[in-house]
KEMAR-812782 format. One record per residue (C-alpha): z negated, y, x. Coordinates in steps of 0.02 Angstrom, whole numbers, plus 32768, in hexadecimal, padded with zeros to 4 digits. Example, Ala and Ser with C-alpha at 12.3 -4.5 7.8 and 13.67 -1.06 7.14 Angstrom:
REM residues 2
7E7A7F1F8267;7E9B7FCB82AC;
REM end
This chain:
REM residues 335
996C9AA0618B;99EF9A61610B;9A8C9A056113;9AF69AA1610D;9AA79AEC61A9;9AB49A3D620F;9B6D9A4261E5;9B8A9AE8622A;9B2B9AC362C7;9B8E9A2B62D1;9C2D9A9B62CC;9BE49B106353;9BC49A8263CF;9C6F9A2E63A8;9C10998A636A;9CBE99316345;9CF9994F63F6;9C5C99096459;9CB798616470;9D0A98A964FF;9C5F98BB655C;9C8A982765CB;9CD0987C6664;9C31985166D0;9C4297A3669B;9CFA979A66E2;9CB397CC6782;9C2597466782;9C9696BF6752;9D1296EB67DD;9C8A96CF6857;9C369628681C;9CA795E16795;9C1B95C96720;9B7A962666E2;9ADF95FB668F;9AD1962965DF;9A4496B26604;9AB097056686;9B47970A661F;9ADF9752658E;9A9297D565FD;9B33980E664F;9B7998156597;9AEF98786554;9AEE98FC65ED;9BB5990365C8;9B879936650F;9B1499C16544;9B9099FB65C7;9C1A9A0C6548;9BAC9A6064C4;9B6E9AD9654B;9C309AF9656B;9C5C9B1564C3;9BBE9B7F647F;9BD09BFF6515;9C879C0664F6;9C699C346441;9BE19CB56478;9C4A9D1264F5;9CDB9D166480;9C899D3B63E0;9CD69DEC63DA;9D809DBA63EB;9D6C9D2D636B;9D369D9662E9;9DE09DED6302;9E3D9D4362D3;9E559D1E6228;9E829C636256;9DD19C5662A9;9D779C9C620F;9D199BF661EE;9CBD9BE36294;9C089BEC626D;9BE69C7C62F3;9C749CDF62A6;9C2B9CCC61E6;9B7F9CDE622D;9B479C3761E1;9B0E9C1E6297;9ABF9CB062EE;9ADD9CE763A1;9A339CD363C7;9A319C1D6388;9AD79BFE63F2;9A759C42648B;99DE9BD26475;9A569B426462;9AA09B646501;99F99B7D6551;99C19AD2650E;9A649A836552;9A379ACC660A;998C9A7865F7;99CB99D465B7;9A5F99B9663E;99EA99DD66D6;994C9990667D;99AB98EF6663;99FA98F86704;9961990B676A;9906988D6703;997A98086719;99DC982B67BC;995498676834;99D7988D68C6;9A0799326913;9ABC99146928;9AE598E46869;9A7B996D6825;9AC599E6689E;9B7199C36868;9B3899C267AD;9AF89A7B67DA;9BA29AAD681D;9BF59A5D6783;9B8C9AC16702;9B979B5B676A;9C4F9B4D6779;9C5D9B2B66B2;9BE79BB76685;9C3D9C3E66EF;9CE59C0266A9;9CA09C1D65E8;9C599CBF6614;9CDC9D1F6680;9D6A9C936681;9DF09CFE662F;9DCC9D906682;9E239D60671D;9EC39D056749;9EAD9C53678E;9E059C39673B;9E4A9B9266F8;9E2D9B4667A1;9D799B6B6792;9D699B0B66EF;9DD69A7C673C;9D5E9A7E67C4;9CCA9A78674F;9D0799DD66F6;9D39998567A1;9C8B99B667E6;9C4599596741;9CA698C26770;9C6F98BA6814;9BB298CA67DF;9BCB982D677E;9C1897D4681D;9B8198186880;9AFD97C76809;9B41971B6843;9B56973A68F2;9B7597BE6986;9BFF975169C9;9C949795696E;9D359734697D;9DE3977B697C;9DFB972C68C5;9D71979B6886;9DB6983A68D8;9E59981D688B;9E12980167E4;9DAF98B367FE;9E549900682D;9EB198BB6796;9E2698FA6730;9E3399AB6783;9EEE99AC6754;9ED9997666A3;9E6799FD6683;9ED89A7066E6;9F739A4C667A;9F059A5665D5;9EC69AFF65FC;9F489B54664B;9FEB9B0B65F2;9FA29AC96547;9F1C9B436527;9F8A9BCF656B;A0069BAA64E3;9F919B8C645E;9F399C28646A;9FC39C9964A9;9FCD9D096419;9F0D9D326416;9F089D3C64D4;9F8B9DBC64DE;9F469E2A6458;9EA39E2B64A4;9EDF9E496557;9EA39DAF659C;9EDF9D83664D;9F2C9CD46634;9FB99C7D669B;A0169C6F65F9;9FF29D2A65D1;A0309D57668A;A0CA9CE46682;A1039D3F65EC;A0E69CB7655D;A0F59D0164B2;A0B69CBB640C;A0F89D0F6384;A1869D0C62F8;A1E39CA7637E;A1919C506417;A1D29C8464C2;A19A9C18655B;A1DE9C5B6600;A22C9BD46671;A1AD9C046705;A1219BCD668C;A1829B21665B;A1959B066723;A0E89B20673B;A0B79AA066AF;A13B9A1D66FB;A0ED9A3767B1;A0389A1A676D;A0649981670C;A0CB99436796;A039994F6818;9FC998F9679E;A04598656782;A0579858683F;9F939843684E;9F9197CB67AD;A004974F680F;9FBD977068C3;9F3396E668B6;9FBC965D689B;9FFB968C694D;9F5F96B769B7;9ED79651695E;9F16959F6976;9F4195CD6A31;9E9A96106A58;9E1E95B869E6;9E83950569D8;9E789524691A;9F0794FD689B;9F24955D67FA;9F72950F676F;A02F95196743;A002953E6694;9FB395DA66CC;A04B96216717;A0B295FB667E;A037964E660A;A02696EA6682;A0DF96F9668A;A0F296F365CA;A065977365A7;A0AC97E96636;A15997DF65E7;A102980A6549;A0B3989E658B;A14898E765D3;A1A198D2652F;A109992B64DD;A11999B56557;A1D799D36533;A1A799D7647C;A1279A586496;A1999AC564FC;A2229AAD647C;A1C09B0563E4;A2229B91639E;A1949BEA633C;A0DF9BF2635C;A07C9B8062F2;9FC39B6D6339;9FA69ACC62D7;A0549A76630B;A0269AA963BB;9F769A7363B9;9FB599C06370;A02099A76400;9F9599DB647C;9F1D99676428;9F9C98D06442;9FBD990264ED;9F069909651D;9EE2985064C7;9F7298116547;9F25985A65D6;9E7B981A65AC;9ECB97716592;9F21977D663B;9E7997966698;9E2E97006637;9EC396956668;9EBF96B4671C;9E009675671C;9E3295DC66BA;9E4795596746;9DB1959F67A3;9D3795B6670B;9D7B9539669C;9DD9954165F2;9D3195466591;9CFE95EF65EA;9DAB962465DD;9DAB960C652B;9D0396596513;9D3E96FC6557;9DDC970C64F3;9D8296D76451;9CFB9748645D;9D4B97EB6457;9DC597B863D5;9D43976B635A;9CC997F56377;9D48987A6351;9D8D982D62A9;9CDE97FF6276;9C9A98B06284;9D2C9908624F;9D3398AD61AA;9C7298CC6194;9C86997C61C5;9D3B99B26177;9D6799106113;9E0599096185;9E3998DC6231;9E42997D626D;9DEF9A27626D;9E2A9AA961E3;9E9C9B2B6233;9E099BA6621E;9DAA9B4462A3;9E2A9B366332;
REM end
């Protein structure tokens, strides 16, 4: 296999995005506060295969739609540099590695059962997700279960703090998929007759961007619920568990929540559709949300673990983006 073929495979599996494969680690750290290196690496690697599976399955299912879009012309499956059969084999290998590693390292029925639920929900979304309204909740449930899986590999005794972390991740994914993803793909989804919340609510992406008030209200409600759960631990955890958070955490969280709402306002004030502009806003919003969850763990897991969680996705993304594309972001034809 030559370097060009390897590069095409790297594009298919979204290698540059695999630094975000730490969701199960968040769950584990919310229980214990620290992890052995092997435990961290296993959860991270399982997370990588979990994310690859989601990306590749989605590309296989959407291949015919992607071929109609000029903007997606450089995707390997669209170009044919990676075949549909090769993509299916990659998906199969991901299933094998996810459950193989899970069973080998965590021989416990409860976390494995939750892992199965997570993978099943994720696979159902990839295959049938955009065919019915409300499927975004299925994907959010999949990622939330994956976080819970990480927690259960540490202990069956799940605290309120862990449950809150799982809920926050659920709402972060929900906002990303319904609101941000809905806006980014509004033009193609409407043309393809896809059933998303954005399409149903009347979002139109053409010469001028039209975002109905009902869609904006829905976005604000989701983000407000997420914000409520972000600050909830500061109220109930010290009272129930005699544990104190740091004031610096509250300050950092307030700052990032403020920045997120500013980004949302900016996103909803786009007058004309520009996928790259929308995507860039989304990227920075997701970075902020990711950092918020890491900051919540700071006083419990320590500054070092929080720093590791924050640094890995950023460094990984920049490193592999420069290796693959010689720039910090993907070209527009890979969106």
